[in-house]
NUBA-517598 format. One line per 3 residues: number of its first residue (from 1); their letters; for each residue x, y, z of C-alpha. Coordinates in steps of 0.2 Angstrom, whole numbers, plus 2048, in hexadecimal, padded with zeros to 3 digits. Example, Ala and Ser with C-alpha at 12.3 -4.5 7.8 and 13.67 -1.06 7.14 Angstrom:
REM NUBA-517598
1 = AS = 83E,7EA,827 ~ 844,7FB,824
END
This chain:
REM NUBA-517598
1 = MAL = E44,05E,297 ~ E49,070,294 ~ E55,078,2A1
4 = NAN = E4B,082,2AD ~ E53,08A,2BC ~ E43,091,2C3
7 = EEP = E3B,081,2C8 ~ E3E,076,2D7 ~ E44,065,2D0
10 = EVA = E3A,056,2D5 ~ E49,04B,2D0 ~ E5B,050,2D2
13 = WEG = E63,055,2C1 ~ E54,053,2B7 ~ E56,05F,2A8
16 = DSL = E68,061,2AA ~ E70,065,29A ~ E80,06E,2A2
19 = GYK = E88,05E,2A8 ~ E86,063,2BA ~ E81,052,2C0
22 = EVG = E92,04C,2C0 ~ E99,05C,2C8 ~ E8B,05B,2D5
25 = ETF = E90,049,2DA ~ EA3,04E,2DB ~ E9E,05D,2E6
28 = TTL = E93,051,2F1 ~ EA2,047,2F4 ~ EAC,056,2FA
31 = VKS = E9E,05C,306 ~ E9C,04B,30E ~ EAE,04B,312
34 = VKD = EAB,05B,31D ~ EA7,054,32E ~ EAA,05E,33E
37 = DTK = EB1,06F,339 ~ EA6,07D,331 ~ EAA,080,31E
40 = VIS = EA6,08D,312 ~ EA6,088,300 ~ EA3,093,2F1
43 = IEA = E9B,08C,2E1 ~ EA0,099,2D5 ~ E9A,09D,2C3
46 = GYG = E96,0AD,2BA ~ E85,0B6,2BA ~ E78,0AB,2B1
49 = RGK = E83,09C,2AF ~ E78,090,2B8 ~ E7C,092,2CA
52 = TFF = E6A,091,2D0 ~ E66,082,2C5 ~ E75,079,2CD
55 = RKH = E70,07E,2DF ~ E5E,078,2DE ~ E63,067,2D6
58 = WAK = E72,065,2E1 ~ E68,069,2F0 ~ E5B,05B,2EA
61 = HLS = E69,04F,2E8 ~ E71,052,2F9 ~ E60,053,302
64 = YDE = E5E,040,300 ~ E6A,03D,30F ~ E6F,04F,315
67 = VVI = E66,05D,31D ~ E66,06B,310 ~ E60,07D,313
70 = QID = E5F,089,304 ~ E5F,09C,305 ~ E5B,0A8,2F7
73 = AHL = E64,0B7,2FE ~ E5C,0C2,2F1 ~ E4B,0BF,2F9
76 = SDH = E51,0C4,30A ~ E5B,0D4,304 ~ E4D,0DF,309
79 = SGD = E4F,0DA,31C ~ E61,0E1,31C ~ E65,0D4,32A
82 = PVL = E6E,0C4,324 ~ E6E,0BE,336 ~ E5B,0BD,336
85 = TFI = E5B,0B5,325 ~ E67,0A7,32B ~ E5D,0A4,33B
88 = GAL = E4C,0A5,332 ~ E51,098,325 ~ E57,08C,332
91 = VDA = E48,08E,33D ~ E3C,08D,32E ~ E44,07C,32A
94 = LPE = E40,074,33B ~ E35,065,33B ~ E23,069,33E
97 = GET = E1E,068,351 ~ E30,06B,356 ~ E2E,076,366
100 = STG = E3C,070,371 ~ E49,079,367 ~ E40,089,367
103 = KKL = E3E,088,37A ~ E51,085,37C ~ E55,094,371
106 = VEK = E4A,09F,37C ~ E52,098,38C ~ E63,09C,385
109 = GRK = E5F,0AE,382 ~ E56,0B1,392 ~ E65,0B4,39E
112 = YGG = E6B,0C2,393 ~ E5E,0CE,399 ~ E52,0CD,38B
115 = LAL = E60,0D2,37F ~ E5A,0CD,36D ~ E65,0C0,364
118 = RTV = E64,0CB,355 ~ E6C,0DA,35E ~ E79,0CF,366
121 = LRV = E7F,0C8,355 ~ E7F,0DA,34D ~ E8C,0DE,359
124 = GLR = E97,0D0,352 ~ E95,0D9,341 ~ E9A,0E9,349
127 = QGA = E88,0F0,349 ~ E7B,0F3,355 ~ E85,0FA,364
130 = EEI = E78,107,368 ~ E6B,0F9,369 ~ E75,0EF,375
133 = FDA = E78,0FE,380 ~ E65,102,380 ~ E60,0F0,384
136 = MTG = E6D,0EE,392 ~ E6F,0FE,39B ~ E69,0FB,3AD
139 = RAV = E69,0E9,3AC ~ E7B,0E4,3A6 ~ E80,0DD,3B6
142 = DAL = E71,0D1,3B6 ~ E75,0CC,3A5 ~ E87,0C7,3A9
145 = GES = E82,0BF,3BA ~ E87,0C3,3CC ~ E99,0BC,3CA
148 = NRA = E9D,0CA,3BE ~ E97,0D9,3C9 ~ EA9,0DD,3CC
151 = LKD = EAB,0E1,3BA ~ E9F,0EF,3BA ~ EA7,0F6,3CA
154 = ATK = EB8,0F5,3C2 ~ EB2,100,3B4 ~ EAF,10E,3C0
157 = EFG = EC1,10E,3C5 ~ EC8,113,3B4 ~ EC5,126,3B8
160 = DGL = EB8,133,3BB ~ EB4,134,3A8 ~ EAD,123,3A8
163 = SEA = E9A,124,3AC ~ E8E,118,3B2 ~ E87,117,3A0
166 = AGD = E98,114,399 ~ E9A,106,3A6 ~ E8A,0FE,3A0
169 = LVV = E8F,0FF,38E ~ EA0,0F6,392 ~ E97,0E8,39B
172 = SQI = E89,0E7,38E ~ E96,0E4,381 ~ E9E,0D6,38B
175 = AAE = E8C,0CF,38D ~ E89,0CF,37A ~ E9A,0C7,377
178 = RMR = E96,0B9,383 ~ E85,0B6,37B ~ E8D,0B6,36A
181 = TEA = E9B,0AA,36F ~ E92,09F,37C ~ E7F,09F,37A
184 = FPA = E7E,0A1,368 ~ E89,092,364 ~ E7E,088,36F
187 = QMS = E6E,08E,366 ~ E76,089,355 ~ E7A,078,35C
190 = ALR = E68,076,362 ~ E62,07B,351 ~ E6E,06F,348
193 = DAL = E68,061,353 ~ E56,064,350 ~ E59,065,33D
196 = TGE = E63,056,33C ~ E58,04B,347 ~ E5C,039,345
199 = SEE = E67,03C,336 ~ E78,034,336 ~ E80,044,330
202 = SRV = E7F,050,33E ~ E82,060,334 ~ E78,06C,329
205 = IVM = E7C,071,317 ~ E77,083,314 ~ E76,089,302
208 = VDE = E76,09C,2FF ~ E72,0A2,2ED ~ E6F,0B3,2E4
211 = LDR = E7B,0BD,2EE ~ E81,0C5,2DE ~ E6F,0CC,2DC
214 = CHP = E6F,0D4,2EE ~ E72,0E6,2F3 ~ E85,0E8,2F5
217 = DYA = E85,0EC,307 ~ E79,0DD,30B ~ E84,0D1,301
220 = IAF = E94,0D7,30B ~ E8A,0D5,31B ~ E84,0C4,317
223 = LEA = E96,0BE,314 ~ E9C,0C6,324 ~ E8D,0BE,32E
226 = MKL = E90,0AD,327 ~ EA3,0AD,32C ~ EA2,0B7,33D
229 = VFA = E92,0B1,344 ~ E8E,0A0,33C ~ E9E,097,33D
232 = HDG = E98,089,348 ~ E9B,076,347 ~ E8F,06C,33D
235 = FVF = E8B,079,32F ~ E92,079,31E ~ E8F,089,314
238 = CLF = E8E,088,301 ~ E8E,099,2F8 ~ E88,09A,2E6
241 = VDN = E91,0AA,2E0 ~ E97,0B4,2D1 ~ EA9,0B6,2D9
244 = EYL = EAE,0C4,2CD ~ E9F,0CE,2D1 ~ EA1,0CC,2E4
247 = EGL = EB4,0D0,2E3 ~ EB0,0E0,2D9 ~ EA3,0E5,2E6
250 = AAH = EB0,0E2,2F4 ~ EBD,0EC,2EB ~ EB1,0FA,2E9
253 = RFG = EAC,0F9,2FC ~ EBD,0F6,304 ~ ECA,0FA,2F6
256 = EMK = ED5,0EF,2EC ~ EDD,0E0,2F4 ~ EF0,0DD,2F3
259 = AGE = EF6,0D3,2E4 ~ EF1,0C1,2E5 ~ EE4,0C4,2F3
262 = RYL = ED1,0C2,2F1 ~ EC4,0C9,2FC ~ EBA,0B9,2FC
265 = DKF = EC9,0AF,302 ~ EC5,0B7,313 ~ EB4,0AE,314
268 = IDI = EB6,09E,30A ~ EC0,08E,30E ~ EBD,085,2FD
271 = RLK = EBA,08D,2EC ~ EB2,083,2DE ~ EAD,087,2CD
274 = LPD = E9F,081,2C2 ~ EA4,07D,2B0 ~ EA1,08B,2A4
277 = TKE = EA9,085,293 ~ EA2,089,282 ~ E9D,077,280
280 = VIA = E93,077,290 ~ E8A,087,28B ~ E86,080,279
283 = GAA = E7F,070,280 ~ E74,079,28D ~ E6D,085,280
286 = AEL = E6A,077,273 ~ E61,06D,281 ~ E57,07C,286
289 = FKG = E50,080,275 ~ E4A,06F,272 ~ E3D,074,27F
292 = LSE = E35,07F,271 ~ E2B,070,26C ~ E21,072,27C
295 = AGH = E1A,082,275 ~ E0F,078,26A ~ E12,081,25A
298 = ALP = E0F,075,24B ~ E11,080,23C ~ E24,080,237
301 = FGE = E28,08D,229 ~ E2D,07F,21D ~ E30,06D,21A
304 = GGE = E40,063,21E ~ E4C,063,22C ~ E51,076,22A
307 = FTI = E40,07B,232 ~ E3F,070,241 ~ E41,073,253
310 = ERA = E50,068,254 ~ E59,073,247 ~ E54,082,251
313 = ARL = E5C,07A,261 ~ E6C,076,258 ~ E6D,088,252
316 = AGE = E6B,08E,264 ~ E79,082,269 ~ E84,08A,25C
319 = LAP = E7F,09C,25F ~ E80,09C,272 ~ E93,09A,275
322 = LSE = E96,0A7,267 ~ E8A,0B4,26E ~ E92,0B3,280
325 = LSM = E81,0B5,288 ~ E7F,0AE,299 ~ E73,09F,29C
328 = RQI = E67,0AC,2A3 ~ E67,0B6,294 ~ E66,0A7,289
331 = NRV = E56,0A2,293 ~ E4F,0B3,28F ~ E52,0B0,27C
334 = YRR = E49,09F,27E ~ E3A,0A7,286 ~ E39,0B4,279
337 = IEL = E38,0A7,26B ~ E2C,09C,275 ~ E20,0AB,277
340 = ALR = E20,0AE,264 ~ E1C,09B,262 ~ E0D,09D,26E
343 = CYP = E07,0AD,267 ~ E06,0A7,255 ~ E00,095,255
346 = EQP = DF8,096,244 ~ E06,09F,23B ~ E15,096,233
349 = LDY = E25,09B,23C ~ E37,098,238 ~ E3D,091,249
352 = ALL = E50,092,245 ~ E4E,0A3,23E ~ E45,0A9,24E
355 = VWL = E54,0A2,258 ~ E61,0AB,24D ~ E57,0BC,24E
358 = AFR = E55,0BA,261 ~ E67,0B7,264 ~ E6C,0C5,259
361 = DAM = E61,0D1,262 ~ E67,0CB,273 ~ E79,0CF,26F
364 = EES = E82,0E0,271 ~ E82,0E8,260 ~ E95,0E9,25F
367 = KYK = E97,0D7,263 ~ E8A,0D1,256 ~ E93,0DC,248
370 = ALS = EA3,0D3,24C ~ E9B,0C2,24A ~ E8E,0C6,23C
373 = SVF = E96,0BC,22F ~ E98,0AD,23A ~ E86,0AF,240
376 = SRL = E80,0B0,22D ~ E8A,0A0,229 ~ E81,096,237
379 = LKR = E70,09A,22F ~ E72,0A0,21D ~ E60,0A5,21A
382 = SSL = E62,0B2,228 ~ E6B,0BD,21B ~ E5C,0BD,20F
385 = APH = E58,0CF,20F ~ E4C,0D5,202 ~ E59,0DA,1F5
388 = VAE = E62,0C9,1F7 ~ E52,0C0,1F5 ~ E4E,0CA,1E5
391 = KIK = E5F,0C5,1DE ~ E5C,0B3,1E1 ~ E4A,0B4,1D9
394 = NRE = E51,0BC,1CA ~ E60,0AF,1CA ~ E6C,0BE,1CA
397 = WKD = E74,0B9,1DB ~ E85,0B1,1DA ~ E8F,0B3,1EB
400 = DGF = E8A,0BE,1F9 ~ E93,0B5,206 ~ E89,0A5,206
403 = GRN = E96,09B,1FF ~ EA0,09B,1EE ~ E9A,090,1E0
406 = RDA = E88,08F,1E6 ~ E7B,094,1DA ~ E6A,09B,1E0
409 = EKF = E60,08C,1DD ~ E6B,081,1E8 ~ E6C,08E,1F6
412 = VHE = E59,08F,1F6 ~ E57,07C,1F6 ~ E63,079,204
415 = NC = E5F,088,210 ~ E4D,08E,20C
END
């Protein structure tokens, strides 16, 4: 099975060539140790290094005995409201026919004068003050209840400059804070209980991916909402992030942190990393390119092992770590070659040479120039420019970098 991050797995860890199964099992042990308190865990890896593949398969692995909610932050970027994204994902995951929870949520918000939950939570993120004021003016006292009428009267005693409207604003802010600290936790508990149902584990694991593809303002708001609004018992948040990207984004937005401090530390309790060694990349690329056989091309350019899909896959495993391409970029290289195989089913094709050329084209020119001799040694026929071939044909070639003491006939026999 070729590695494919775009499909929802039917079986956990199927097609895993990155060695993530063992990592996922270790992370599962950690998550299961989190019981009562809320935890935010980051799963960190560079852009295109397999975070989405790991997230989908780990979610499948956990879902056998845990309640798992997956959120693709990039898909909700257009809304500009991370609170709605979180709540929407939780409500959408409720079992079919679950109406009691919805009724409870409505009842919890009713005593606050019709003030929208979204607006209240925006206040917690230092937004939406005007919306609060517009919603609450004239009925702030009703929202807070008769026992708090004295609070509004007290605001009038601060001086002549404090108007009726200002008093309403003060009280409305208090009402919003009460809803955020009292009603909303109750709503989250109701959602959690409805989601977990009869499960022995009374908590929900929320996996958030693709933050590094979101608009910078939305990504920052997402992190703040998660920590300020959704810090409630029974929820474990797992963020799949490119930490270097988010740290750079935060530095641009808020300025550089003090030496030794990191922006993400404000929001994350436990930081974990996916393995990202050259060996892992090599193994993943080799496994991926074995999938070229599925294109159905049956006309290799020549006979023998040099012209098989297996040889092309081995070459991909050698070129991938040298190229320093991300797994996302390597996947594009694979798709490009697969396209060629599907477009020319009746034309003999040199699979390994196609791999070599596609990797070369995907690299930055300066990077390739620095490694050109190494690349050529990995597939010696890749250097058969017309003038070199002419020399070989006329038996005039001795040594153009292919290896000392090798004659043309032996070179052609071994490599062509």
